VOFIDO-102000 format. One record per residue: x, y, z of N, C-alpha, C in turn; residue number from 1. Coordinates in steps of 0.001 Angstrom, whole numbers, plus 500000, padded with zeros to 6 digits. Layout:
N
n_xx: X; n_yy: Y; n_zz: Z; ca_xx: X; ca_yy: Y; ca_zz: Z; c_xx: X; c_yy: Y; c_zz: Z; pos: NUM;
...
! end
This chain:
72
n_xx: 232896; n_yy: 224977; n_zz: 371259; ca_xx: 233633; ca_yy: 225373; ca_zz: 372430; c_xx: 232759; c_yy: 225144; c_zz: 373670; pos: 1;
n_xx: 233309; n_yy: 224512; n_zz: 374684; ca_xx: 232576; ca_yy: 224244; ca_zz: 375914; c_xx: 232650; c_yy: 225447; c_zz: 376843; pos: 2;
n_xx: 231508; n_yy: 225770; n_zz: 377387; ca_xx: 231480; ca_yy: 226865; ca_zz: 378361; c_xx: 231714; c_yy: 226279; c_zz: 379747; pos: 3;
n_xx: 232731; n_yy: 226748; n_zz: 380405; ca_xx: 233031; ca_yy: 226276; ca_zz: 381744; c_xx: 232290; c_yy: 227123; c_zz: 382765; pos: 4;
n_xx: 231678; n_yy: 226443; n_zz: 383699; ca_xx: 230944; ca_yy: 227161; ca_zz: 384732; c_xx: 231902; c_yy: 227500; c_zz: 385871; pos: 5;
n_xx: 231829; n_yy: 228706; n_zz: 386324; ca_xx: 232675; ca_yy: 229155; ca_zz: 387424; c_xx: 232282; c_yy: 228430; c_zz: 388705; pos: 6;
n_xx: 233247; n_yy: 227979; n_zz: 389500; ca_xx: 232903; ca_yy: 227273; ca_zz: 390743; c_xx: 232213; c_yy: 228181; c_zz: 391769; pos: 7;
n_xx: 232323; n_yy: 229471; n_zz: 391624; ca_xx: 231664; ca_yy: 230379; ca_zz: 392561; c_xx: 230276; c_yy: 230781; c_zz: 392101; pos: 8;
n_xx: 229900; n_yy: 230399; n_zz: 390899; ca_xx: 228589; ca_yy: 230752; ca_zz: 390361; c_xx: 227597; c_yy: 229627; c_zz: 390644; pos: 9;
n_xx: 226643; n_yy: 229835; n_zz: 391564; ca_xx: 225669; ca_yy: 228772; ca_zz: 391849; c_xx: 224699; c_yy: 228580; c_zz: 390681; pos: 10;
n_xx: 224233; n_yy: 227369; n_zz: 390528; ca_xx: 223259; ca_yy: 227112; ca_zz: 389483; c_xx: 221866; c_yy: 226980; c_zz: 390098; pos: 11;
n_xx: 220895; n_yy: 226675; n_zz: 389280; ca_xx: 219505; ca_yy: 226608; ca_zz: 389715; c_xx: 219303; c_yy: 225509; c_zz: 390761; pos: 12;
n_xx: 219960; n_yy: 224393; n_zz: 390587; ca_xx: 219822; ca_yy: 223286; ca_zz: 391543; c_xx: 220347; c_yy: 223685; c_zz: 392929; pos: 13;
n_xx: 221472; n_yy: 224374; n_zz: 392977; ca_xx: 222009; ca_yy: 224855; ca_zz: 394260; c_xx: 221008; c_yy: 225793; c_zz: 394947; pos: 14;
n_xx: 220409; n_yy: 226660; n_zz: 394155; ca_xx: 219421; ca_yy: 227598; ca_zz: 394696; c_xx: 218210; c_yy: 226853; c_zz: 395258; pos: 15;
n_xx: 217706; n_yy: 225884; n_zz: 394519; ca_xx: 216545; ca_yy: 225127; ca_zz: 394977; c_xx: 216845; c_yy: 224328; c_zz: 396247; pos: 16;
n_xx: 218033; n_yy: 223750; n_zz: 396321; ca_xx: 218428; ca_yy: 223023; ca_zz: 397524; c_xx: 218489; c_yy: 223964; c_zz: 398713; pos: 17;
n_xx: 219041; n_yy: 225150; n_zz: 398533; ca_xx: 219132; ca_yy: 226132; ca_zz: 399609; c_xx: 217745; c_yy: 226589; c_zz: 400067; pos: 18;
n_xx: 216834; n_yy: 226804; n_zz: 399128; ca_xx: 215478; ca_yy: 227238; ca_zz: 399459; c_xx: 214732; c_yy: 226138; c_zz: 400223; pos: 19;
n_xx: 214852; n_yy: 224903; n_zz: 399765; ca_xx: 214190; ca_yy: 223785; ca_zz: 400446; c_xx: 214753; c_yy: 223609; c_zz: 401854; pos: 20;
n_xx: 216058; n_yy: 223708; n_zz: 402000; ca_xx: 216700; ca_yy: 223583; ca_zz: 403309; c_xx: 216248; c_yy: 224711; c_zz: 404246; pos: 21;
n_xx: 216237; n_yy: 225949; n_zz: 403748; ca_xx: 215806; ca_yy: 227090; ca_zz: 404563; c_xx: 214333; c_yy: 226964; c_zz: 404945; pos: 22;
n_xx: 213509; n_yy: 226501; n_zz: 404022; ca_xx: 212083; ca_yy: 226317; ca_zz: 404321; c_xx: 211885; c_yy: 225241; c_zz: 405377; pos: 23;
n_xx: 212660; n_yy: 224165; n_zz: 405294; ca_xx: 212566; ca_yy: 223110; ca_zz: 406305; c_xx: 212953; c_yy: 223609; c_zz: 407682; pos: 24;
n_xx: 214053; n_yy: 224367; n_zz: 407759; ca_xx: 214459; ca_yy: 224950; ca_zz: 409043; c_xx: 213391; c_yy: 225899; c_zz: 409579; pos: 25;
n_xx: 212824; n_yy: 226704; n_zz: 408699; ca_xx: 211788; ca_yy: 227656; ca_zz: 409112; c_xx: 210568; c_yy: 226934; c_zz: 409662; pos: 26;
n_xx: 210174; n_yy: 225827; n_zz: 409019; ca_xx: 209018; ca_yy: 225069; ca_zz: 409506; c_xx: 209294; c_yy: 224438; c_zz: 410864; pos: 27;
n_xx: 210519; n_yy: 223953; n_zz: 411065; ca_xx: 210870; ca_yy: 223370; ca_zz: 412365; c_xx: 210838; c_yy: 224418; c_zz: 413476; pos: 28;
n_xx: 211401; n_yy: 225593; n_zz: 413212; ca_xx: 211405; ca_yy: 226663; ca_zz: 414213; c_xx: 209977; c_yy: 227132; c_zz: 414480; pos: 29;
n_xx: 209172; n_yy: 227295; n_zz: 413423; ca_xx: 207780; ca_yy: 227703; ca_zz: 413609; c_xx: 207035; c_yy: 226692; c_zz: 414470; pos: 30;
n_xx: 207199; n_yy: 225406; n_zz: 414158; ca_xx: 206495; ca_yy: 224365; ca_zz: 414912; c_xx: 206918; c_yy: 224360; c_zz: 416379; pos: 31;
n_xx: 208208; n_yy: 224515; n_zz: 416630; ca_xx: 208699; ca_yy: 224543; ca_zz: 418006; c_xx: 208157; c_yy: 225764; c_zz: 418739; pos: 32;
n_xx: 208203; n_yy: 226924; n_zz: 418099; ca_xx: 207722; ca_yy: 228156; ca_zz: 418727; c_xx: 206227; c_yy: 228085; c_zz: 419003; pos: 33;
n_xx: 205468; n_yy: 227576; n_zz: 418056; ca_xx: 204024; ca_yy: 227461; ca_zz: 418221; c_xx: 203676; c_yy: 226478; c_zz: 419335; pos: 34;
n_xx: 204368; n_yy: 225365; n_zz: 419380; ca_xx: 204127; ca_yy: 224341; ca_zz: 420398; c_xx: 204408; c_yy: 224870; c_zz: 421803; pos: 35;
n_xx: 205388; n_yy: 225744; n_zz: 421922; ca_xx: 205775; ca_yy: 226258; ca_zz: 423235; c_xx: 205155; c_yy: 227614; c_zz: 423556; pos: 36;
n_xx: 204139; n_yy: 228014; n_zz: 422806; ca_xx: 203339; ca_yy: 229177; ca_zz: 423143; c_xx: 203908; c_yy: 230534; c_zz: 422774; pos: 37;
n_xx: 204828; n_yy: 230586; n_zz: 421836; ca_xx: 205347; ca_yy: 231882; ca_zz: 421410; c_xx: 204241; c_yy: 232664; c_zz: 420694; pos: 38;
n_xx: 204108; n_yy: 233934; n_zz: 421046; ca_xx: 203112; ca_yy: 234766; ca_zz: 420369; c_xx: 203576; c_yy: 235181; c_zz: 418982; pos: 39;
n_xx: 204850; n_yy: 234954; n_zz: 418666; ca_xx: 205411; ca_yy: 235400; ca_zz: 417392; c_xx: 206020; c_yy: 234238; c_zz: 416610; pos: 40;
n_xx: 205343; n_yy: 233102; n_zz: 416611; ca_xx: 205874; ca_yy: 231910; ca_zz: 415933; c_xx: 206060; c_yy: 232144; c_zz: 414435; pos: 41;
n_xx: 205136; n_yy: 232835; n_zz: 413809; ca_xx: 205247; ca_yy: 233108; ca_zz: 412376; c_xx: 206445; c_yy: 233996; c_zz: 412085; pos: 42;
n_xx: 206658; n_yy: 235000; n_zz: 412912; ca_xx: 207805; ca_yy: 235896; ca_zz: 412719; c_xx: 209117; c_yy: 235134; c_zz: 412877; pos: 43;
n_xx: 209192; n_yy: 234240; n_zz: 413872; ca_xx: 210405; ca_yy: 233438; ca_zz: 414047; c_xx: 210640; c_yy: 232549; c_zz: 412830; pos: 44;
n_xx: 209582; n_yy: 231957; n_zz: 412294; ca_xx: 209723; ca_yy: 231122; ca_zz: 411106; c_xx: 210196; c_yy: 231912; c_zz: 409899; pos: 45;
n_xx: 209623; n_yy: 233077; n_zz: 409692; ca_xx: 210021; ca_yy: 233927; ca_zz: 408567; c_xx: 211452; c_yy: 234407; c_zz: 408723; pos: 46;
n_xx: 211817; n_yy: 234838; n_zz: 409924; ca_xx: 213173; ca_yy: 235293; ca_zz: 410186; c_xx: 214169; c_yy: 234158; c_zz: 409944; pos: 47;
n_xx: 213808; n_yy: 232953; n_zz: 410328; ca_xx: 214676; ca_yy: 231798; ca_zz: 410103; c_xx: 214864; c_yy: 231540; c_zz: 408611; pos: 48;
n_xx: 213780; n_yy: 231662; n_zz: 407853; ca_xx: 213893; ca_yy: 231457; ca_zz: 406407; c_xx: 214829; c_yy: 232482; c_zz: 405779; pos: 49;
n_xx: 214735; n_yy: 233723; n_zz: 406223; ca_xx: 215530; ca_yy: 234790; ca_zz: 405614; c_xx: 216971; c_yy: 234826; c_zz: 406105; pos: 50;
n_xx: 217198; n_yy: 234489; n_zz: 407364; ca_xx: 218545; ca_yy: 234605; ca_zz: 407935; c_xx: 218767; c_yy: 233514; c_zz: 408980; pos: 51;
n_xx: 218872; n_yy: 232289; n_zz: 408544; ca_xx: 218938; ca_yy: 231144; ca_zz: 409463; c_xx: 220124; c_yy: 231187; c_zz: 410411; pos: 52;
n_xx: 221278; n_yy: 231611; n_zz: 409959; ca_xx: 222458; ca_yy: 231610; ca_zz: 410815; c_xx: 222333; c_yy: 232585; c_zz: 411988; pos: 53;
n_xx: 221511; n_yy: 233590; n_zz: 411826; ca_xx: 221279; ca_yy: 234558; ca_zz: 412911; c_xx: 220046; c_yy: 234159; c_zz: 413710; pos: 54;
n_xx: 218993; n_yy: 233765; n_zz: 413021; ca_xx: 217697; ca_yy: 233532; ca_zz: 413670; c_xx: 217673; c_yy: 232331; c_zz: 414592; pos: 55;
n_xx: 218279; n_yy: 231228; n_zz: 414214; ca_xx: 218189; ca_yy: 230014; ca_zz: 415029; c_xx: 218854; c_yy: 230195; c_zz: 416393; pos: 56;
n_xx: 220091; n_yy: 230697; n_zz: 416459; ca_xx: 220660; ca_yy: 230927; ca_zz: 417796; c_xx: 219872; c_yy: 231955; c_zz: 418609; pos: 57;
n_xx: 219401; n_yy: 233020; n_zz: 417960; ca_xx: 218610; ca_yy: 234025; ca_zz: 418682; c_xx: 217313; c_yy: 233432; c_zz: 419217; pos: 58;
n_xx: 216656; n_yy: 232602; n_zz: 418409; ca_xx: 215402; ca_yy: 231993; ca_zz: 418854; c_xx: 215632; c_yy: 231130; c_zz: 420092; pos: 59;
n_xx: 216625; n_yy: 230261; n_zz: 420052; ca_xx: 216835; ca_yy: 229365; ca_zz: 421189; c_xx: 217353; c_yy: 230097; c_zz: 422418; pos: 60;
n_xx: 218150; n_yy: 231146; n_zz: 422240; ca_xx: 218541; ca_yy: 231965; ca_zz: 423394; c_xx: 217308; c_yy: 232619; c_zz: 424018; pos: 61;
n_xx: 216421; n_yy: 233138; n_zz: 423184; ca_xx: 215185; ca_yy: 233743; ca_zz: 423662; c_xx: 214314; c_yy: 232706; c_zz: 424368; pos: 62;
n_xx: 214204; n_yy: 231515; n_zz: 423785; ca_xx: 213398; ca_yy: 230437; ca_zz: 424374; c_xx: 213943; c_yy: 230026; c_zz: 425740; pos: 63;
n_xx: 215246; n_yy: 229804; n_zz: 425830; ca_xx: 215840; ca_yy: 229380; ca_zz: 427097; c_xx: 215745; c_yy: 230476; c_zz: 428150; pos: 64;
n_xx: 215888; n_yy: 231732; n_zz: 427716; ca_xx: 215762; ca_yy: 232849; ca_zz: 428653; c_xx: 214332; c_yy: 232947; c_zz: 429204; pos: 65;
n_xx: 213348; n_yy: 232849; n_zz: 428323; ca_xx: 211947; ca_yy: 232893; ca_zz: 428746; c_xx: 211619; c_yy: 231711; c_zz: 429651; pos: 66;
n_xx: 212131; n_yy: 230544; n_zz: 429295; ca_xx: 211853; ca_yy: 229340; ca_zz: 430067; c_xx: 212444; c_yy: 229443; c_zz: 431468; pos: 67;
n_xx: 213639; n_yy: 230011; n_zz: 431609; ca_xx: 214283; ca_yy: 230112; ca_zz: 432922; c_xx: 213661; c_yy: 231196; c_zz: 433791; pos: 68;
n_xx: 212947; n_yy: 232160; n_zz: 433198; ca_xx: 212339; ca_yy: 233243; ca_zz: 433957; c_xx: 210873; c_yy: 232983; c_zz: 434329; pos: 69;
n_xx: 210338; n_yy: 231831; n_zz: 433928; ca_xx: 208946; ca_yy: 231517; ca_zz: 434280; c_xx: 208835; c_yy: 231180; c_zz: 435766; pos: 70;
n_xx: 207764; n_yy: 231651; n_zz: 436382; ca_xx: 207541; ca_yy: 231240; ca_zz: 437772; c_xx: 207160; c_yy: 229764; c_zz: 437821; pos: 71;
n_xx: 207642; n_yy: 229070; n_zz: 438829; ca_xx: 207367; ca_yy: 227640; ca_zz: 438911; c_xx: 206342; c_yy: 227341; c_zz: 439944; pos: 72;
! end
């Protein structure tokens, strides 16, 4: 008898793809934050890894807000 896998049940490959994708996003955010002088680049990277859909928009809103408030 063949065991059918439920379409809502992720397998190991799906998990690994998600982890690699989240890690890549986290590294990009960390690199951007570090390059632009954020004192909390590591925290932004970790937050992105854990909750990318929330962290990425928050990071860029924070970045643009800080950038617009700098004295010229």
